[in-house]
N, C-alpha and C positions, 0 to 999 in steps of 0.2 A: 533094600536100597537100590535105586536105579542109577546106573552109571553111564556116562558117555565116554567111551573108550577110544583111544587112538591106537591102531594096530597097523603097522606098515604104512600103507597109503589109503586106508579105509577108516572113516570116522562113522561110528554107529551110535545111535541113541535108541535103546529099547523102549518101546511104548509101555505105559502102565495102564492097568484096568481102571476104567472110570475117569480117565484124564482126557484132556482136550487134544492130546497128541495123536497122531495117526496110529492106526492099529499095526501097520507094518513098520519095521525098523527103517529109520531114515538113514540113508547112506550118502556119503560124499567121497568121491574118489579124486585124488590129486591128479592134476594134469601133467605132472612132471615128477622127477625123482626127489625134488627138494622136500625136506621134512617139514612137518607142521611147525616145529619149533623154530626153524630158520625163517619161516615166512611171517609168523605172528610177531608184531611189534607192539609192546605194551608201553604206554606212557601214562604216568600218574604223578601229579605234583603233590597231592595229599591223599589221605585215605578216602576222601569223598570226591575227588576229581573225576571228570568223565574219562572213560577209557576210549582211546583212539585205536582203531584197527586199520592198518595200512597194508599195502602190497597184495591186495586181493582183487585186482581188476578183472581177473579171469575166474574168480570163484565167488560169485554172488550168493551161492547156496550156503556158504558158511554163516552168513548173518542169520538166516532163518534157523540153522541148526543150533546156534548159540541161544537164541530166544526159545526154541523148542525145548532145549535142555532145562530151562528154568520152568517152563510150563508143565513138564512131565510130572514132577513131584517136588514137594518142599525140600526133600533131602537130596535132590539130584546133585551130583558132583561131576566135574569135568576133569578127567585125568589127562594130563599133558606133560611133556618134558619139563615145562616151567612151573608146574604145580599151580596152574591157573584154575580158579574156581569161581563160580557164580555166587553172589551174595545170598543170604537167607531171604526167604520170601517176604518177611517183614521189612527188611531193608529195601527190597525191590519195590515195595509199595510206596516208600517215602523217600527214595533216593533221588539224586539229581538227574537231569536229563543226560542220556548217553549220546555220543555222537559217533556215527559209523561212516568212515571214509573208505570207499571201496574202489578208489581209482577213478580216473577220468572217464572210463568207458561204462561204468556202472552208475546207478543213482548216486549222485555226489554226496548229498547230505540228508540225513534223516534226523529231524529234531522234534522232540515232543516236550511238553511241559512236565514239571516234576510229578504231577499227579498221575498221569496215564502212561508211564513209560517203565520199562524194566531195565534199570541201569546195569552196566557191567563194571564192577569195581573189584579191586584186589581185596582179599581177606585181610583184615587188620584187627588187632587186639587193642588198638589205641582207644582211649576214652574219648567220647564225643566232646568237641570243642564247645565251650560255653560262651555265649555272647549275651551281653546285657543291653537292654533297650530302655532308655528313659522316655516315658510317654506312652500312653495307651490310646492315642487317637487313631484315625483311619489309616494313616500311613504306618504308624508303629505297629498296629495289628496286622496289616497286610505284609509288611516286611518280616514280622515275626513268624507268620504262617508260612511264608516262602522259605525262610531259613529252617523251620522245623521240617518241612518237606524235603529239604536238602541235607538233612542229617545233623543239624546243629541242635544244641541244647539251649533253650532260650529262657532268660530270666528277665521279667519286666520290672522296672522300677516305677512306682506310682505313689502319689501323695495320699491316695485312698486305696490301699491294697485290698480291702474287704469288699469294695463296691464295683469291682471289675468283673462282669459276667459275660462280656462279649469277646474275651480273649480266646485264642485257639487252644484246643485241648492239648495237653502236654507241656504247656508253658507254666512257669512258676511266677507268682506275683509277690513282690516284697516291697518294702519301703526303699527309698532311694539309697540310703546308706547301706542297708543290708544287701541290696541287689548289686551295688558297686563292688562289694567284697567278693562276689562270686566269679567275676571275670575281669580280665585285663583289657578287654575291648568293650567300650560302652558307646552305643549309638544314641545320640541326643536327638530324639524326635519331638522336640519342644520348640515353640516359637521363641525368638530372641527376647521378647519382653519378659519372659519367665526364667531367664538364665540366672537371676540373682541368687537363687537358693544354692547354686553350685559353689559359691564362695564358702558355704558352711561345710562343704565336703572336700575342701582342698587337700587335707591330709589323706583321705581315702583315695582321691583321684590322682595323687602324685605318682608319676611314672606310668600311668595307664594311657591307653589310646582312646581319645575322644573323637568320634566321627560326627561332624556337624552336617546335618541334612536340611537345614532350614532355608527358607526363602523369604524375601520381603514382599510387601504389597506393591511397591513401585521402585523404579530404578533410582539409584543414588538416594535412597531414603535415609541412610546413615553415612557418616564420613568414612567409616571403615567397614569391611565385610563382616558378616556374622561370625565367620570362622576366626578371623583375627581378633574380634571382640571376645570370643570364647577363650582364645589363647591368653588374652590379658587377664581374664578372670581367674583362670587356672594355669598359672605359669609353669607348674611342674608337670603338666600333662603334655602328651604328644597329640596335637590337634590335626585331624585330616578332614578335608572337605570332600564329601561324596554323596551320591544318591539324590541330590537335590533336583536333578533333571529327569528323574523317574517318578511317575505318579503312582498312587495306590491302585488305580485302575489297571495300570500296566503290569504291576506285580501280580494282581489277581487274574488278569486275562492271559498272561504268559508272554514269553519273549517274541512269539510270532505275531502278536497283535499290537505291538507298540515298539517304540525305539529301544534299542538294546544298549546304546552307548551310555556309559556312566563316567562323567568327568571326575578325576581324582587329583587332588593336590595336597601337599603337606611338606613341612620342613624336614621331618625325620624320614629317611628313606626306608628304614626297616618297618616303621609303623605304616607307611604308605603301601609297602609291598604286602603286608598282611591284609590290609583292607582290599587291595586289588585281588588277592587270592579269594577273598570272600565273594567279591563281585563275579569272578570267573565261576565259582562253584554254584552261583545262583543262575548260571546260564546267560549272564550279561557280559558286555565287552567293556573293560576298563580302559580309559583314555587318560594317560598320565599328562597332566598339565603343568608339572613343575612344582615350585615352592608355593607356600601359602599366600603369597602375594597375588597369585592367579585366582584366588577365591572370589574376589570382587567381580571379575569378568564372568566366572562360572555362575555366580548368583544372578547376573543380569540375563543370562541366556533364557531361563524359563519365562521371563517377563517381556521378552521381545515379541512383538506381533508383526510377523512377516517383514523383517527388516530389509531384506533384499527386494521385496516386492513393492515397497512404499513408493519409490521413485517411478517405476513403471506404471503403477496404478494412477498416480497423480498425473503423469504425462498423458496417458491414454484418456483419462477423464477430461483433461483440458482440450485435447485434440477433438474428442467427440462433441463437447459443448460448443467449441468454436465452429466446427464444421456444420453442426446442426443449425445454429443460428445463421450461419452464412447461407446455407441452402434455404432456410425459411425466408430470408430477405429476397433471394433471387426467384424462388418458386411459389411463394405464397403472397408476400407483401407487394412485390412488383406487379404481378397480374391484377391484384385487387386495386392498386392505385391507378393503373393505366387502362385496364379493361373491365373493371368491376366484377372480376371472377372470384368465386369463393373456392380456393384450392386448399383449404385447411385440412381436408381429408388426406392430403399427401403426407402429412406429418406422422401418420401411423405406419405406413409401409414404404412409400417411395423415397422419402428423405432418409430414414434410417438405412435403407438399402444403398444409399449413396455414401452415407457417413461411414458405415462399417468397412467396406472395401478400401476406402481411402485411408482410414485409420490403420488397417492391417498392412497396407503397402508402405505407409510411412514408418510404422514400427519395425517392419522387416528391414527397411533401409537403415534405420537407426541402430539395428543390430550390427551392421557392417561398417557404419560410418566411424566409430571410434578406432577400429583397426586401421582404417585409411589415415585418420589423423595421427595415430601413433607412428605409422610408417613415414609420414611427412616430417614429424618431429625428429625421428632418428636420422633421416636424410639431412635435415637442416643442421642438427648438432654434430653429425658425423660420428656418433657413438651410441651404444646401447646401455652404457653404464651411468646414465643419469635418469633420475626418477621422472615419471610422467606427473603432470599436475594431479592434485587430489581429485578434482572433478572428473578427469579422464579415467583415473583408476577406478573410481566408483562406477562410472558409466560402463566400463569394460566388465566389471563384476556383475552388472545387471543385464548383460546381453541375453542370457538364457531366459530370464523372466520376460524381457521384452519380446523375444521370439515366441514364447508360449502365449502371451497375450495377443500377439499378432495372429497366431493360429486360431485363437478363440474368435476373434473378429472375422476371420475368413470363414469359419464355420457359420457364424451368424449370417454372413453375406450369402452363403450357399442356401441356407434355410429360407431366408427371405426371398431369394430368387425362385425357389421351388413353388412358393405359394402364389406367384404372380398370376398364373392362368386361372386361379379360382377367385380372384378378386372381382368384386362387382363392377368396378370401373373398367377393368380390362374386358370383361364379358360384355358390358354395355357398349363399349367403344367398338369391339369387334362385330357385334351384331348390328349396330347402327351403320357401320361402314358397309357391311354386306347388303343390307336393305337399300342403302343409298345407291350402291353400284347396280343393284338389280333394277331399281326404278329408272335410273339414268341410262341403263344398258351400256355401262362403261366398265372397263376393267383396266387394272394397272399392268403394264407390260413387265415381263420378267427381266430383271437386271442381273447379269452375270457378276458384275463387279460388286454389287450389293450382297449377292449370295456368298462370294468369296470373303468379303469383310465380315459378314455375320458368322460364317462357319469358322473362320480363323479366330475370331474373337472368342467363340465358345471353346474351340480346341485349346487355345493358349490358356484359357481359364482352367480347364480340366487338368491339363498337364502341370500348370503352376500349383494348383491345389494339391495334386498328388504328391509332388515333391515337398510341398509345405508340410503335409502330414508326415512324410518320411523324416523330415528334419525334427518334427516334434517327437516322434517315436524314438529316434536315436538319442534325444536329450534325456530320456528317462534313465535313472540310475541303473535299473535292471538290464537295460539294453547297452548303455554306454560302458558298463563294466565288463561286457562280454566281447568287446572289440578292443583292438590295440589302439595306440595313440595315432598311428598313421591312418588307420581306417576311420577313426572318429574325425580326424582333421579333414580327411577327404570328403566325408559326408557333409560336415558342418561348413566347410569353406568352399570347396569346389561346387558341390551340389547346391549349397546355399546361394552362391552367386548366380547359378543357373536358375534357381527359383526366382530370385530377384529380377533376372532378365525376362523370364517368361511372364511374371506378373506385371512388370512394367510394359511389356509389349501388349499384354492383354488390355491394359488401360489405354495405350496409344491407339490400338485398333478400334476400341470403343469410340474414341473421339472421331476417328476417320477424317472426313473432309471438313467437319465442323470445328476442328481443333483450334484454329486461329481466325475463324470467320467473325467479322465485326457484328453480324446479326446475332451471334451467340452471346454477346455482351449485354448485360443488364445493369444499368447504372455504372457502366464501365467495369463491372465485375465479371471476370471470366467464370466458366463453369468450375465446379468444385474439383472435378478430376484433374483439371490443369494444375491446381495447387498441389494435389497429391503426387504429381509427377516431378516436382521440383527437387526434392531430396533424393529420391531413387535415381533420377538421371544424373544428378551431381555425383553421387557415389560411384555409379558405373563409369562415368567419364574419367574420374580421378583414378579409379582402379585400372582402367585401360591404360592410362599413362604409366602407372606403377609397374605393370607387367611387361612393359617394353624392355627388351634386353639391356639397353644402356642404363636404365634405372634399376631394373630388377637385380642385375649383377652387383651393383654397388650396395643395394639394400641387403642382399644376401651376405655379402662380406661383412657388413656392419653387424648383422645378427649372429655371425660366427665369431665375433670378437675383434674385428679390425676397427681401428680408430683413425680418423682423418689426421688429427694433430698429435698422434702418438710419437714419442721419442724413440721407441724401440721397433 
C-alpha cells in the first residue's frame, strides 16, 4: 500500500512502479510553523458535495500533491491529523466536479465536468441517494446521466419499461408506480399534456417531492403555471419548479459550455432546499425565486427571445431605414431630377457609410439621454422617492444594448471607410483629376486650413472609436465583474460622455464650412449629418447645465435623500 504521509513540515508521496507518478518522491515543505491540520479547511454539505480547499495562497504545490496521491495507486491513502482520505478510484471516475480555491494570488478556480475530474470527497458509508425520473426523453436521459456521474442512484419511470434501450448504464427502469416507490424525490420530465396519469398515483406520490421541469410552447399558453397545475393534480405532494432553464445540451456539454443558473421555487422550504442541494451537486447554481407563484415567470424565461434587445433593435432599424431613404432622396433622386445623373451606385457604399455613423452617434446619445431626463425629473419633483415613468424605466434598462448596437454600427463605419480607396468610382475620379490637371498644366494650391480640418476630423474619429471600443469591453460581464462600482461608473459615465463629445466633434469637423451653407440644401433638406447632431448636441448642452455647481449641488442632495417639501 502506498501512503502519503505528513511528518513535521514535510509531505511525501512515494512513487509506485508502473504508475504515472514521478519516480522521485514528491515533497512539499511548509513555509511556516503552522501545521497542515490548521491550514486545511474542509467543507462538505453532503457526502457528494465538492471539497473546497482554502488558505493556500502560498502553497499551490499542494493541489498537485493531492491529485498525484490519487494517481499513484488505487489504494493510495492520505494520512493527516483529520483523517482525510481520497475516494476510491471508481468514485473518482464518476464523482462530481471538485473546486479548488487557492487564494487570490494563485489560479482562482479550476472546474471540470463530472466525467474528466478526480473529485476530493470525504469517506462516507452512507448509501447512495436514489432519485426517480418520470420520462425517458432527451432531457430525462441527459439529467439521469449527469446525476449518475455525480454519484446518485437513478430509477426511471416509463410507460414502456421494456422498450428503453437508450438510457445510461447503471440506471434502473420500472413502471411509474414501481419507480415512485423507490425514491421520495421524483423529477417529472414529461410535458404538461401527459400529466393526467399522475392522478392514478396520488396515494404513492403523497408526501413526496415532485420536481416540475416542463416548459410551454408559447408565453401564457395556460392560465396557471405547469407547476401550479401539477400541485392541483397531486395536492399531497410537495411541488418544486426547477431545471426548466437548463437544456439537455447544457447537461451533456458541461457547466463551462452553457448557463449554470437554475431557477428554483416552491412552497415547502425543506423540499426546495433538497432540490437546491441536488442542483449544487450537479455543478450548477441554484437561484431561489420564492414560492410556487413565481413558477409562471420562471416558465416564461426560456421562451423569451432577446427581451431587452427588442426595443434597441426596432429603434436602430427605424433609424437606418429613415436615414437611408433620406440620403437616397438627396443624393440619388435629386441629381437625377435636376441633372439627369445616375447615382444609384452610391446606394451600395456611399449612402450606408453615411447612415451607419449617424445611427451610431444617435444611439450613443440615446444611451445618456434617459439619465439626463431622470435628473431633470428629480430636480422638478425635489425628491428621488417617486417612480420614474414606465417608459423611462424600460429605456434606462436598455442602455447597455443601445450602446453595444451603437458600437456595432461604428465598426461598420470603420470597415466601409477602409474600402473607400479601392472603389472604382474613387479610383476613376482620382485618375481623371490627375490627367485633367496634367493636360491643363494646373495644380491646386496647398491649403493649411483644409489640412487642419482633415487631420482633426480623422484624429477625433480615431480617438472617439478607441473610447467607444473601451466602453464596449467594460460592459462585458467578465470585465465589469472585475472592477468595483466606482471604476465601472467612471468608465461608463465620465469616459462615456468624453466619447460622445469626441464623436460629436468628429461630425462637426466633417461638416466644416458647409455646415449651414444654403448651397448644401437640396429641396430644403440639410445634409444627413446635420440631423445626426441634433440629439447628441442636445444631450451635451443639458449635461453641461446639470454639472454647473448651483444645479449639481441640489441634485446631489436629492440623490442623497434630501426632499424639497420634507417636513423633517
